[in-house]
C-alpha positions in Angstrom: 153.6 50.7 107.3 157.1 51.6 108.6 157.0 54.9 106.6 153.5 55.5 107.9 154.7 55.0 111.5 157.6 57.4 110.9 155.2 60.0 109.5 152.8 59.6 112.5 155.7 59.9 114.9 156.9 63.1 113.2 153.4 64.5 113.3 153.0 63.7 117.0 156.4 65.3 117.8 155.2 68.6 116.3 152.5 69.0 118.9 149.0 70.4 118.5 148.3 73.2 116.0 147.1 76.5 117.5 143.4 77.3 116.7 142.8 79.9 113.9 142.3 83.5 115.0 138.8 83.4 113.5 137.9 80.5 115.7 139.4 82.1 118.8 137.4 85.3 118.2 134.2 83.3 117.8 134.8 81.4 121.0 135.6 84.6 122.9 132.5 86.4 121.6 130.3 83.4 122.5 131.7 83.3 126.0 131.2 87.1 126.4 127.6 86.7 125.2 126.6 83.7 127.3 129.3 83.0 129.9 130.6 79.7 131.1 127.5 78.7 133.1 125.4 78.5 129.9 126.8 75.1 129.2 126.6 73.8 132.8 124.8 70.6 133.5 121.9 72.4 135.2 121.5 74.9 132.3 121.5 72.1 129.7 119.0 70.1 131.8 116.7 73.2 132.0 116.9 73.8 128.3 116.2 70.1 127.5 113.2 70.0 129.8 111.8 73.2 128.4 112.2 72.0 124.8 110.5 68.7 125.7 107.6 70.4 127.3 106.9 72.4 124.1 106.6 69.2 122.0 103.1 67.9 121.3 102.0 64.3 121.3 101.9 64.4 117.5 105.5 65.6 117.4 106.6 62.7 119.6 104.6 60.2 117.6 106.1 61.5 114.3 109.6 61.3 115.8 109.0 57.7 116.9 107.6 56.7 113.5 110.7 58.2 111.8 113.0 56.4 114.2 111.3 53.1 113.5 111.5 53.8 109.8 115.2 54.7 109.7 116.5 52.3 112.3 119.1 49.7 111.4 117.5 46.3 111.0 120.7 44.2 111.3 121.1 44.4 115.1 
């Protein structure tokens, strides 16, 4: 445990690792494509409502059945 604590302390002292160039490029291109406001609360709400509107009663029923089937029974 002491060695573990020493290791954790050393890792923490190094600071955060910089993101990979590939990840940075992907983020930049996504922001250029969509902009910051694409992830705003209003935009996400609009998208959610539009997606919900497209779902049929059968879709909702199937989702509810699956939820009941896969839910945890032990509280």
